[in-house]
C-alpha positions, 0 to 999 in steps of 0.5 A: 118730230117724233110722230108714234100714233102716225099723225103727221103726213110725210112732207119735207119741211116747209123753208121760211124765209122770214123766220129766222128771227123773232118771237117763234124762231127756231120753233117746230108747229104743225099745220092741220091740213085744212089750211091752205098752204102752197106747195102742199095738198088739203084735206082736211083728214079726208082721203077723198078731198086729199085725192081731189086737193091741188097744190 
């Protein structure tokens, strides 16, 4: 995914085993960091909240 405006955090892709088939199979999409996703910090675009966030 090209990110010319640096809108995305440099985190590795999150593997989802059951996404190998189905409607969204093979698609790339972003998840805003105000949603809790296991293994990723939740900051909501706020550096202070990001610093307080645990994985």
